[in-house]
C-alpha positions in Angstrom: -0.5 80.1 10.4 0.8 77.2 12.5 4.1 78.7 13.6 2.8 80.3 16.8 1.0 77.1 17.8 4.1 75.0 17.1 6.3 77.3 19.1 3.8 77.3 22.0 3.5 73.5 22.0 7.3 73.2 22.0 7.8 75.7 24.8 9.8 74.4 27.7 7.8 73.9 30.8 4.4 73.4 29.1 2.1 75.5 31.3 4.9 77.8 32.1 5.3 78.5 28.3 1.6 79.2 28.0 1.7 81.6 31.0 4.7 83.4 29.6 2.9 83.9 26.3 -0.2 85.3 28.1 2.0 87.7 30.2 3.9 88.8 27.1 0.8 89.5 25.0 -1.1 91.3 27.7 1.9 93.3 28.9 2.0 94.6 25.3 -1.7 95.1 25.0 -1.2 98.8 24.2 0.4 97.9 20.9 -2.1 98.4 18.1 -1.8 94.8 16.7 -2.3 93.1 20.1 -5.1 95.4 21.1 -6.9 94.8 17.8 -6.5 91.0 18.2 -7.9 91.1 21.7 -10.8 93.3 20.6 -11.6 91.0 17.8 -11.5 87.9 20.0 -13.7 89.6 22.6 -16.3 90.5 20.1 -16.3 87.1 18.5 -16.8 85.4 21.8 -19.6 87.7 22.9 -21.5 87.6 19.6 -21.2 83.8 19.0 -22.1 82.9 22.6 -25.2 85.1 22.4 -26.1 83.8 18.9 -25.7 80.2 20.1 -28.2 80.8 22.9 -30.6 82.5 20.4 -30.4 79.6 18.0 -31.0 77.0 20.8 -34.0 79.0 22.1 -35.5 79.4 18.7 -35.2 75.7 17.8 -36.9 74.7 21.0 -39.6 77.3 20.9 -42.3 75.0 19.5 -42.1 72.6 22.4 -44.2 72.5 25.6 -42.5 74.4 28.4 -41.0 71.4 30.3 -39.5 69.9 27.1 -38.4 73.3 25.9 -36.4 73.9 29.1 -34.8 70.5 28.8 -33.7 71.1 25.2 -32.3 74.6 26.0 -30.4 73.1 29.0 -29.0 70.3 26.7 -28.1 72.8 24.1 -26.2 75.1 26.4 -24.3 72.2 28.1 -23.5 70.6 24.7 -22.2 74.0 23.4 -20.0 74.4 26.5 -18.6 70.8 26.2 -17.9 71.2 22.5 -16.1 74.5 23.0 -13.9 72.8 25.6 -13.1 69.9 23.3 -12.4 72.0 20.2 -10.3 74.4 22.3 -8.2 71.5 23.5 -7.8 70.3 19.9 -7.2 73.7 18.3 -3.6 72.8 17.2 -4.8 69.7 15.4 -7.8 71.4 13.9 -5.6 74.2 12.4 -3.5 71.6 10.6 -6.5 70.2 8.6 -6.2 71.5 5.1 -9.4 73.4 4.0 -10.8 73.7 7.5 -9.8 77.3 8.0 -11.4 78.1 4.6 -14.5 76.2 5.5 -14.6 77.9 8.9 -14.4 81.3 7.2 -17.3 80.5 4.9 -19.4 79.2 7.8 -18.6 82.4 9.7 -20.0 84.4 6.8 -23.2 82.4 7.0 -23.3 83.2 10.7 -22.8 86.9 9.9 -25.7 86.7 7.4 -27.9 85.1 10.0 -26.9 87.8 12.6 -27.7 90.5 10.1 -31.2 89.1 9.6 -31.7 89.0 13.4 -30.5 92.6 13.8 -32.8 93.8 11.1 -35.6 91.5 12.4 -35.9 90.1 8.9 -37.2 86.8 10.2 -39.7 86.3 13.0 -40.5 83.2 15.0 -42.4 82.3 18.1 -39.4 82.5 20.4 -39.1 80.9 23.8 -39.7 82.5 27.2 -36.3 81.3 28.5 -34.1 83.1 25.8 -34.4 86.8 25.0 -34.2 87.8 21.4 -34.7 84.4 19.7 -38.1 85.6 18.3 -36.1 87.5 15.7 -34.0 84.5 14.5 -36.2 83.5 11.7 -35.5 79.8 12.5 -38.4 77.3 12.2 -38.9 75.6 15.6 -38.8 71.8 15.8 -42.1 70.0 16.4 -40.8 67.2 18.6 -38.3 66.8 21.5 -36.1 64.5 19.4 -36.2 66.8 16.4 -35.3 69.9 18.5 -32.5 68.0 20.3 -31.0 66.8 17.0 -31.2 70.3 15.4 -29.7 71.9 18.5 -26.8 69.3 18.5 -26.0 70.1 14.8 -26.1 73.8 15.5 -23.9 73.5 18.6 -21.2 71.5 16.6 -21.0 74.0 13.8 -21.1 77.1 16.0 -18.7 75.8 18.6 -16.2 74.8 16.0 -16.5 78.1 14.2 -16.1 80.0 17.5 -12.7 78.2 18.2 -11.5 78.6 14.6 -12.5 82.3 14.5 -10.6 83.0 17.8 -7.6 81.2 16.4 -7.8 83.1 13.2 -8.1 86.5 14.9 -5.3 85.9 17.4 -2.9 83.8 15.2 0.1 86.0 16.0 -0.7 86.3 19.7 -0.8 82.9 21.4 -1.4 84.4 24.9 -4.5 86.2 23.6 -5.5 83.1 21.7 -5.5 81.0 25.0 -7.4 83.6 26.9 -9.9 83.9 24.0 -10.6 80.1 24.1 -11.1 80.2 27.9 -13.4 83.2 27.5 -15.5 81.4 24.8 -16.1 78.5 27.2 -16.8 80.8 30.2 -19.3 83.0 28.3 -21.1 80.0 26.8 -21.4 78.3 30.2 -22.2 81.3 32.4 -23.6 84.2 30.4 -24.9 83.3 27.0 -28.5 84.2 27.7 -27.6 87.4 29.4 -25.4 88.3 26.4 -28.3 87.6 24.0 -30.5 89.9 26.0 -28.1 92.8 25.9 -27.3 92.3 22.3 -31.0 92.6 21.5 -31.4 95.7 23.7 -28.3 97.6 22.6 -28.2 97.2 18.8 -24.8 99.0 18.3 -23.1 96.0 20.0 -24.6 93.7 17.4 -23.5 96.0 14.5 -19.9 96.2 15.8 -19.8 92.5 16.4 -21.2 91.8 13.0 -18.4 93.9 11.3 -15.7 92.2 13.3 -17.1 88.8 12.4 -17.2 89.7 8.7 -13.6 91.0 8.9 -12.3 87.8 10.6 -14.3 85.6 8.2 -12.6 87.4 5.3 -9.2 86.8 6.8 -9.9 83.2 7.4 -11.1 82.7 3.8 -8.0 84.4 2.4 -5.6 82.5 4.6 -7.5 79.2 3.9 -6.6 79.8 0.3 -3.0 81.1 0.5 -1.5 79.9 3.8 1.7 78.0 2.9 1.0 75.1 5.3 -2.8 74.6 5.2 -3.9 76.7 2.2 -5.9 74.8 -0.4 -3.9 76.5 -3.3 -0.8 74.6 -2.3 -2.6 71.4 -2.6 -4.4 72.2 -5.9 -1.4 73.9 -7.5 1.7 73.0 -5.4 4.3 75.7 -5.2 1.8 78.5 -6.0 2.3 80.1 -2.6 5.8 80.7 -1.3 6.5 79.9 2.3 6.8 82.9 4.6 
């Protein structure tokens, strides 16, 4: 799991090594493995940016319009900043035993929440600023402080999961990984609400994204158990998983 990150970090020239990895991966994008990794990363970034915006809007929906706009702005900015921080710390995060497994489980919860949104299984008041949050099923906060706190907690979990999911999907393609992390930040900062609108309008995008997220979550959970460096099995029963 960590071999590609270690190699990238040790590359001579620093930024030159990162650029070379990007050029290498995208020049081989016609290869099935690279294309699949890029497709997964793209769908993860799109779906989680849109879902983050929906969650923020739903949690702020119960506030007066002026407070609601402030909470939504705070939520989007916080999600943007957290994605930047987690992206910069991705190497250290991937070394924490159990975090990949926890990220996979959390991603499954995100998938379940998305499924409910797609099926309109839960309805809420929604906010005028964010399209599609009326289907989130989340109970809006009743105070500015409560909404800000709930949004902050949601941003931390969803931003961390976005970065871990991108790293899990592109673990063998460091160039695609780097572009995926940059894309996650850009989409959250510039187009999250637009994405939420189109996901709500074109349901097939949501279904494809949901399947990709379930697949990546399954991979993360599996590798969180058996990876020879950070898998929990090697710490519960040392030597159970052979290095590869």
